[in-house]
MIFI-262073 format. One line per 3 residues: number of its first residue (from 0); for each residue x negated, y, z negated of N, C-alpha, C, O, CB. Coordinates in nm, 3 decimals, padded with zeros to 5 digits. Each point is the difference from the previous one (the first is absolute). Glycine has a CB too. Example, Ala and Ser with C-alpha at 12.3 -4.5 7.8 and 13.67 -1.06 7.14 Angstrom:
<rs>
0 = -01.319 -00.569 -00.780 00.089 00.119 00.000 -00.090 00.120 00.000 -00.104 -00.002 -00.066 00.293 -00.115 -00.059  -00.154 00.222 00.197 -00.082 00.119 -00.006 00.077 00.109 -00.073 -00.051 00.111 -00.017 -00.067 -00.174 00.232 $
</rs>
This chain:
<rs>
0 = -00.089 -00.131 -00.009 00.079 00.132 00.013 -00.067 00.108 -00.013 00.044 00.101 00.057 00.121 -00.193 -00.132  -00.283 00.099 00.000 -00.103 00.129 -00.012 -00.059 00.032 00.126 -00.008 00.115 00.044 -00.056 -00.172 -00.269  00.011 -00.071 00.298 -00.056 00.005 00.105 00.073 00.058 00.111 -00.058 00.076 00.078 -00.054 -00.243 -00.170 $
3 = 00.258 00.129 00.109 00.071 00.053 00.099 00.043 00.142 -00.022 00.042 00.064 00.096 00.022 -00.287 -00.052  -00.071 00.276 -00.161 00.032 00.157 -00.035 -00.138 00.080 00.069 00.001 00.099 00.073 00.150 -00.149 -00.342  -00.263 -00.026 00.222 -00.109 00.078 00.056 -00.031 00.004 00.142 -00.076 00.081 00.054 -00.001 -00.124 -00.253 $
6 = 00.137 -00.043 00.251 -00.013 -00.010 00.158 00.090 00.098 00.076 -00.029 00.053 00.108 -00.023 -00.298 -00.134  00.168 00.262 -00.045 00.087 00.109 00.043 -00.029 00.129 -00.026 00.035 00.086 00.081 00.110 -00.228 -00.099  -00.215 00.179 -00.105 -00.051 00.114 -00.023 -00.130 00.035 00.079 -00.024 00.118 00.025 00.139 -00.148 -00.235 $
9 = -00.204 -00.074 00.251 -00.091 00.021 00.086 00.048 00.046 00.158 -00.064 00.080 00.068 -00.058 -00.248 -00.233  00.223 00.113 00.200 00.062 -00.012 00.132 00.056 00.162 -00.004 00.014 00.046 00.113 00.060 -00.346 -00.094  -00.049 00.371 -00.102 00.087 00.112 -00.025 -00.121 00.120 00.024 00.040 00.110 00.038 00.162 -00.238 -00.229 $
12 = -00.328 00.112 00.172 -00.096 00.094 00.012 -00.046 00.023 00.126 -00.053 -00.098 00.053 00.002 00.048 -00.252  00.056 00.149 00.260 -00.052 00.013 00.131 -00.159 00.040 -00.029 -00.040 00.042 -00.109 00.289 00.035 00.229  -00.330 -00.097 -00.005 -00.159 00.055 -00.027 -00.024 00.059 00.147 00.069 -00.038 00.094 -00.180 -00.161 -00.290 $
15 = 00.016 00.287 00.209 -00.049 00.047 00.106 -00.170 -00.010 -00.050 -00.054 00.078 -00.079 00.297 00.082 00.168  -00.295 -00.254 -00.034 -00.129 -00.054 -00.039 -00.133 00.108 00.054 00.007 00.065 00.104 00.116 -00.333 -00.088  -00.211 00.271 -00.087 -00.109 00.082 00.054 -00.058 -00.023 00.117 -00.036 -00.117 00.019 -00.001 00.144 -00.212 $
18 = 00.012 00.076 00.303 -00.030 -00.021 00.129 00.119 00.033 00.074 -00.023 00.051 00.109 -00.145 -00.216 -00.159  00.291 00.149 00.020 00.106 00.019 00.054 00.050 00.152 00.004 00.006 00.066 -00.104 00.025 -00.301 00.039  00.006 00.290 00.191 00.040 00.147 00.009 00.159 -00.016 00.048 00.042 -00.080 00.084 -00.307 00.192 -00.013 $
21 = 00.339 -00.018 -00.144 00.147 00.003 00.048 00.044 00.138 00.007 -00.014 00.073 -00.098 00.068 -00.291 -00.003  -00.004 00.256 00.205 00.056 00.115 00.043 00.150 00.001 00.014 00.052 -00.051 00.099 -00.260 00.081 00.004  00.280 00.027 -00.200 00.146 -00.017 -00.026 00.060 00.000 -00.137 -00.075 00.002 -00.098 00.051 -00.118 00.287 $
24 = 00.157 00.114 -00.202 00.050 -00.034 -00.124 00.050 -00.131 -00.061 00.066 -00.079 00.067 -00.034 00.280 -00.016  -00.066 -00.222 -00.184 00.007 -00.134 -00.028 00.139 00.015 -00.106 -00.013 00.083 -00.090 -00.282 -00.162 00.128  00.406 00.015 -00.033 00.107 -00.003 -00.083 -00.005 -00.151 -00.076 -00.045 -00.092 00.068 00.185 00.273 00.098 $
27 = -00.106 -00.205 -00.274 -00.023 -00.121 -00.054 00.099 -00.014 -00.132 00.010 00.097 -00.075 -00.264 -00.096 00.176  00.328 -00.121 -00.128 00.087 -00.002 -00.132 -00.069 -00.034 -00.091 00.053 -00.001 -00.111 00.128 -00.046 00.194  -00.327 00.004 -00.069 -00.086 -00.074 -00.091 -00.113 00.101 -00.046 00.009 00.121 -00.024 00.042 -00.356 00.142 $
30 = -00.170 00.143 -00.123 -00.116 00.074 -00.045 -00.094 -00.012 00.122 00.015 -00.082 00.091 00.014 00.035 -00.353  -00.121 00.134 00.253 -00.093 00.029 00.114 -00.157 00.001 -00.045 -00.017 00.074 -00.097 00.214 00.069 00.206  -00.278 -00.187 -00.079 -00.158 00.022 -00.019 -00.068 00.040 00.138 00.013 -00.062 00.106 -00.020 -00.122 -00.301 $
33 = -00.063 00.291 00.175 -00.053 00.071 00.137 -00.171 00.009 -00.052 -00.050 00.067 -00.090 00.313 00.112 00.179  -00.320 -00.267 -00.001 -00.165 -00.007 -00.015 -00.070 00.043 00.137 -00.120 00.008 00.024 00.136 -00.216 -00.200  00.110 00.237 00.271 -00.071 00.044 00.133 00.050 00.146 -00.001 00.029 00.060 -00.104 -00.034 -00.299 00.255 $
36 = 00.014 00.289 -00.028 00.038 00.140 00.040 00.136 00.007 00.045 00.053 -00.086 00.070 -00.275 00.131 -00.007  00.283 00.068 -00.109 00.160 00.021 00.051 00.008 00.166 00.016 -00.020 00.081 -00.091 00.145 -00.313 -00.058  -00.093 00.261 00.275 00.031 00.135 00.016 00.168 -00.002 00.031 00.052 -00.028 00.108 -00.318 00.099 -00.015 $
39 = 00.327 -00.037 -00.204 00.161 -00.003 -00.006 00.045 -00.015 -00.128 -00.077 00.002 -00.097 00.096 -00.100 00.303  00.095 00.084 -00.216 00.080 00.003 -00.127 00.018 -00.142 -00.054 00.003 -00.095 00.077 00.121 00.305 00.001  -00.111 -00.227 -00.228 00.025 -00.115 -00.070 00.119 00.013 -00.069 00.012 00.089 -00.083 -00.232 -00.135 00.068 $
42 = 00.322 -00.041 00.041 00.117 00.004 -00.084 00.012 -00.136 -00.068 00.006 -00.102 00.069 00.110 00.274 00.080  -00.112 -00.178 -00.293 00.014 -00.138 -00.055 00.077 00.025 -00.129 -00.014 00.084 -00.089 -00.210 -00.187 00.193  00.326 -00.019 -00.081 00.065 00.017 -00.128 -00.065 -00.059 -00.122 00.047 00.023 -00.111 00.147 -00.017 00.243 $
45 = -00.298 -00.079 -00.115 -00.094 -00.056 -00.098 -00.135 00.093 -00.048 -00.005 00.123 -00.011 00.092 -00.350 00.125  -00.176 00.146 -00.135 -00.132 00.050 -00.007 -00.095 00.030 00.115 -00.011 -00.085 00.089 00.048 -00.026 -00.274  -00.103 00.218 00.191 -00.102 00.019 00.104 -00.122 00.018 -00.056 -00.028 00.077 -00.091 00.175 00.014 00.233 $
48 = -00.239 -00.184 -00.068 -00.150 00.013 -00.064 -00.081 00.023 00.121 00.012 -00.063 00.105 00.010 -00.101 -00.313  -00.116 00.269 00.183 -00.090 00.054 00.099 -00.133 -00.057 -00.057 -00.054 00.052 -00.098 00.194 00.173 00.172  -00.193 -00.340 -00.007 -00.140 -00.047 -00.057 -00.106 00.074 00.030 00.004 00.097 00.075 00.064 -00.298 -00.063 $
51 = -00.172 00.159 -00.071 -00.138 00.078 00.015 -00.027 00.033 00.135 -00.042 00.112 00.029 -00.055 -00.225 -00.215  00.116 00.033 00.267 -00.029 00.044 00.164 00.099 00.039 00.071 -00.010 00.012 00.122 -00.138 -00.154 -00.106  00.267 00.172 -00.088 00.113 00.036 00.063 -00.009 00.170 00.018 -00.055 00.080 -00.076 00.192 -00.305 -00.031 $
54 = -00.066 00.253 00.234 00.001 00.167 00.021 00.133 -00.014 00.081 00.043 -00.088 00.074 -00.328 00.188 -00.057  00.347 00.046 -00.068 00.144 00.019 00.084 00.020 00.146 -00.003 -00.034 00.077 -00.090 00.156 -00.303 00.020  -00.064 00.254 00.179 00.029 00.143 00.035 00.150 00.015 00.006 00.053 -00.036 00.105 -00.270 00.065 00.028 $
57 = 00.290 00.017 -00.226 00.138 -00.004 00.023 00.059 00.011 -00.137 -00.071 00.026 -00.097 00.057 -00.163 00.309  00.156 00.116 -00.221 00.081 00.009 -00.123 00.011 -00.145 -00.047 00.011 -00.095 00.078 00.125 00.310 -00.006  -00.141 -00.229 -00.225 00.007 -00.126 -00.063 00.123 00.020 -00.081 00.002 00.090 -00.083 -00.255 -00.149 00.081 $
60 = 00.360 -00.019 00.019 00.120 -00.011 -00.081 00.019 -00.167 -00.047 00.010 -00.098 00.075 00.104 00.326 00.068  -00.113 -00.224 -00.289 00.016 -00.117 -00.069 00.042 00.008 -00.142 00.027 00.106 -00.057 -00.184 -00.182 00.207  00.161 -00.023 -00.195 00.040 -00.015 -00.161 -00.115 00.021 -00.080 00.006 00.087 -00.086 00.168 -00.253 00.123 $
63 = -00.303 00.084 -00.017 -00.113 00.006 -00.087 -00.129 -00.015 00.106 00.006 -00.075 00.098 00.134 -00.034 -00.324  -00.250 00.182 00.196 -00.096 00.020 00.096 -00.142 -00.006 -00.091 -00.021 00.066 -00.102 00.192 00.085 00.278  -00.258 -00.242 -00.115 -00.135 -00.002 -00.050 -00.101 00.060 00.134 -00.008 -00.050 00.113 00.070 -00.178 -00.299 $
66 = -00.126 00.339 00.138 -00.072 00.025 00.119 -00.165 -00.021 -00.035 -00.045 00.051 -00.102 00.249 00.125 00.190  -00.280 -00.245 -00.009 -00.136 -00.020 -00.012 -00.067 00.067 00.105 -00.109 00.055 -00.016 00.143 -00.259 -00.091  00.028 00.202 00.216 -00.077 00.054 00.136 00.039 00.144 00.028 00.018 00.079 -00.093 -00.018 -00.313 00.204 $
69 = 00.013 00.266 00.004 00.034 00.144 00.049 00.114 00.021 00.047 00.050 -00.083 00.076 -00.239 00.109 -00.029  00.256 00.092 -00.082 00.127 00.034 00.016 00.007 00.151 00.050 -00.043 00.085 -00.078 00.110 -00.262 -00.100  -00.021 00.213 00.291 00.037 00.122 00.056 00.129 00.023 00.050 00.045 -00.040 00.107 -00.250 00.042 -00.068 $
72 = 00.273 00.083 -00.144 00.153 00.004 00.044 00.091 00.018 -00.137 -00.057 00.041 -00.100 00.011 -00.212 00.322  00.159 00.147 -00.227 00.081 00.011 -00.121 00.038 -00.121 -00.040 00.025 -00.088 00.082 00.052 00.289 -00.028  -00.069 -00.223 -00.190 00.038 -00.115 -00.059 00.150 00.031 -00.092 00.002 00.090 -00.084 -00.284 -00.171 00.084 $
75 = 00.382 00.010 00.024 00.132 00.024 -00.085 00.025 -00.143 -00.055 00.046 -00.096 00.063 00.069 00.301 00.087  -00.154 -00.201 -00.282 -00.001 -00.150 -00.080 00.124 00.028 -00.129 00.001 00.081 -00.093 -00.318 -00.151 00.137  00.401 -00.019 -00.007 00.108 00.015 -00.123 -00.032 -00.021 -00.138 00.062 00.049 -00.095 00.075 -00.118 00.250 $
78 = -00.238 -00.008 -00.161 -00.051 -00.056 -00.147 -00.135 00.043 -00.045 -00.009 00.088 -00.086 00.136 -00.289 00.129  -00.220 00.152 00.003 -00.154 -00.010 -00.047 -00.100 00.005 00.122 -00.003 -00.085 00.089 00.074 -00.065 -00.295  -00.150 00.258 00.199 -00.095 -00.023 00.091 -00.134 -00.009 -00.074 -00.010 00.063 -00.105 00.147 00.050 00.285 $
81 = -00.245 -00.189 -00.134 -00.110 -00.017 -00.075 -00.126 00.035 00.100 -00.016 -00.070 00.099 00.143 -00.113 -00.262  -00.203 00.276 00.139 -00.107 00.025 00.095 -00.135 -00.051 -00.091 -00.039 00.042 -00.109 00.172 00.183 00.252  -00.187 -00.329 -00.057 -00.112 -00.076 -00.068 -00.133 00.069 00.020 -00.006 00.098 00.074 00.128 -00.314 -00.040 $
84 = -00.229 00.169 -00.097 -00.128 00.093 -00.011 -00.070 00.007 00.138 -00.088 00.085 00.016 00.048 -00.150 -00.267  00.075 -00.022 00.354 -00.045 00.023 00.136 00.096 00.050 00.086 -00.026 -00.024 00.118 -00.120 -00.138 -00.147  00.255 00.227 00.009 00.109 00.050 00.063 -00.049 00.163 00.056 -00.075 00.075 -00.063 00.256 -00.244 -00.106 $
87 = -00.131 00.193 00.274 -00.019 00.136 00.063 00.128 00.025 00.071 00.032 -00.052 00.108 -00.287 00.038 -00.078  00.339 00.115 -00.115 00.124 00.040 00.048 -00.011 00.164 00.051 -00.052 00.085 -00.071 00.172 -00.274 -00.102  -00.069 00.216 00.293 00.025 00.140 00.030 00.133 00.000 00.030 00.044 -00.086 00.077 -00.258 00.146 00.002 $
90 = 00.307 00.047 -00.143 00.147 00.015 00.033 00.066 00.040 -00.125 -00.043 00.059 -00.098 00.044 -00.232 00.281  00.118 00.124 -00.154 00.108 00.051 -00.120 00.066 -00.147 -00.057 00.037 -00.092 00.073 00.043 00.357 00.059  -00.074 -00.262 -00.274 00.058 -00.102 -00.047 00.124 00.030 -00.085 -00.004 00.097 -00.076 -00.213 -00.197 00.097 $
93 = 00.328 00.023 -00.011 00.142 00.028 -00.067 00.009 -00.130 -00.077 -00.019 -00.101 00.069 00.149 00.258 00.120  -00.103 -00.175 -00.325 00.012 -00.117 -00.076 00.064 00.027 -00.139 00.053 00.109 -00.016 -00.251 -00.198 00.142  00.197 00.016 -00.206 00.049 -00.008 -00.139 -00.123 -00.013 -00.099 -00.011 00.067 -00.102 00.235 -00.179 00.185 $
96 = -00.326 00.007 -00.037 -00.114 -00.018 -00.072 -00.111 -00.012 00.100 00.005 -00.043 00.115 00.116 -00.061 -00.307  -00.221 00.152 00.123 -00.133 -00.019 00.076 -00.120 -00.023 -00.088 -00.013 00.058 -00.108 00.102 00.088 00.282  -00.174 -00.230 -00.127 -00.131 -00.067 -00.071 -00.112 00.033 00.097 -00.001 -00.046 00.114 00.123 -00.162 -00.234 $
99 = -00.223 00.293 00.071 -00.120 00.023 00.088 -00.128 -00.038 -00.104 -00.022 00.048 -00.112 00.145 00.162 00.278  -00.198 -00.309 -00.094 -00.114 -00.057 -00.074 -00.104 00.097 00.010 00.025 00.091 00.079 00.033 -00.325 -00.039  -00.180 00.239 -00.105 -00.107 00.078 00.001 -00.080 -00.050 00.143 -00.020 -00.117 00.032 00.017 00.149 -00.319 $
102 = -00.033 00.080 00.356 -00.045 -00.041 00.134 00.080 00.024 00.117 -00.057 00.022 00.107 -00.045 -00.175 -00.224  00.231 00.151 00.109 00.097 00.017 00.111 -00.002 00.122 00.035 -00.021 00.085 -00.087 00.154 -00.243 00.026  -00.112 00.200 00.204 00.002 00.111 00.046 00.154 00.040 00.052 00.070 -00.075 00.066 -00.328 00.036 -00.020 $
105 = 00.293 00.164 -00.088 00.129 00.037 00.029 -00.003 00.139 00.032 -00.036 00.081 -00.086 00.131 -00.249 -00.053  -00.056 00.211 00.269 -00.001 00.130 00.032 00.147 00.026 00.061 00.036 -00.056 00.103 -00.305 00.062 -00.068  00.344 00.077 -00.103 00.163 00.012 00.043 00.072 00.046 -00.121 -00.050 00.036 -00.107 00.052 -00.235 00.279 $
108 = 00.126 00.193 -00.139 00.097 00.042 -00.093 00.070 -00.126 -00.068 00.024 -00.099 00.069 00.008 00.316 00.072  -00.003 -00.213 -00.264 00.093 -00.096 -00.084 00.128 00.060 -00.044 00.002 00.106 -00.063 -00.200 -00.213 -00.022  00.311 00.038 00.119 00.106 00.040 -00.064 00.050 -00.101 -00.090 -00.001 -00.110 00.055 00.043 00.250 00.122 $
111 = 00.000 -00.145 -00.290 00.063 -00.112 -00.082 00.121 00.051 -00.064 00.016 00.117 -00.034 -00.233 -00.226 -00.011  00.299 00.017 00.029 00.140 -00.001 -00.068 00.025 -00.079 -00.082 -00.076 -00.096 00.015 00.147 00.160 00.137  00.019 -00.081 -00.261 00.037 -00.071 -00.089 00.099 -00.115 00.067 -00.005 -00.117 -00.038 -00.039 00.319 -00.132 $
114 = 00.128 -00.159 00.265 00.056 -00.117 00.059 -00.080 -00.042 00.126 -00.095 00.064 00.045 00.321 00.003 -00.136  -00.179 -00.177 00.140 -00.056 -00.092 00.111 00.004 00.125 00.089 00.094 00.079 00.006 -00.002 -00.355 -00.043  -00.220 00.284 00.116 -00.013 00.073 00.158 00.104 -00.045 00.068 00.042 -00.112 -00.031 -00.281 00.121 00.058 $
117 = 00.308 00.067 00.083 00.075 -00.044 00.070 -00.061 -00.031 00.137 -00.034 00.093 00.073 00.192 00.015 -00.216  -00.173 -00.245 00.183 -00.078 -00.006 00.142 00.058 00.088 00.098 00.121 00.025 -00.001 -00.179 -00.257 -00.031  -00.025 00.282 00.118 00.041 00.087 00.101 -00.035 -00.076 00.132 -00.103 -00.068 00.008 00.068 00.287 -00.154 $
120 = 00.132 -00.205 00.258 -00.032 -00.066 00.122 -00.106 00.043 00.073 00.000 00.120 00.030 00.203 -00.162 -00.025  -00.314 -00.040 00.041 -00.091 00.060 00.069 00.034 00.071 00.129 00.092 -00.036 00.073 -00.213 -00.122 -00.183  00.031 00.275 00.136 00.040 00.089 00.120 -00.034 -00.075 00.129 -00.096 -00.076 00.001 00.051 00.297 -00.132 $
123 = 00.122 -00.201 00.243 00.009 -00.067 00.120 -00.075 00.080 00.100 -00.007 -00.038 00.117 00.223 -00.066 -00.177 $
</rs>
């Protein structure tokens, strides 16, 4: 039973691997991990992870987000965003909670509210 649930969970995670380049928007009802390059927007109902080798230019909309790599654009996160020590973020952040580790680079603006941030549809 536990193995079956683990396999279901793993199948709900989308992954863009290192060396892969995508130009366009991504919409997913689950989680996504980006270790490659994306020029476009990510809209996820689950968790968004930008790995150490991940790079994105565009808007990220999600429930929770862990940033290890580079992001240029806006982030609209309904629960919590975590900027890890290796992250480099240029842009605006809208969220309810933020965690920034020592060594993380953040150049931009941050708007926080007590209520959940309302996800905004990406610009077309």
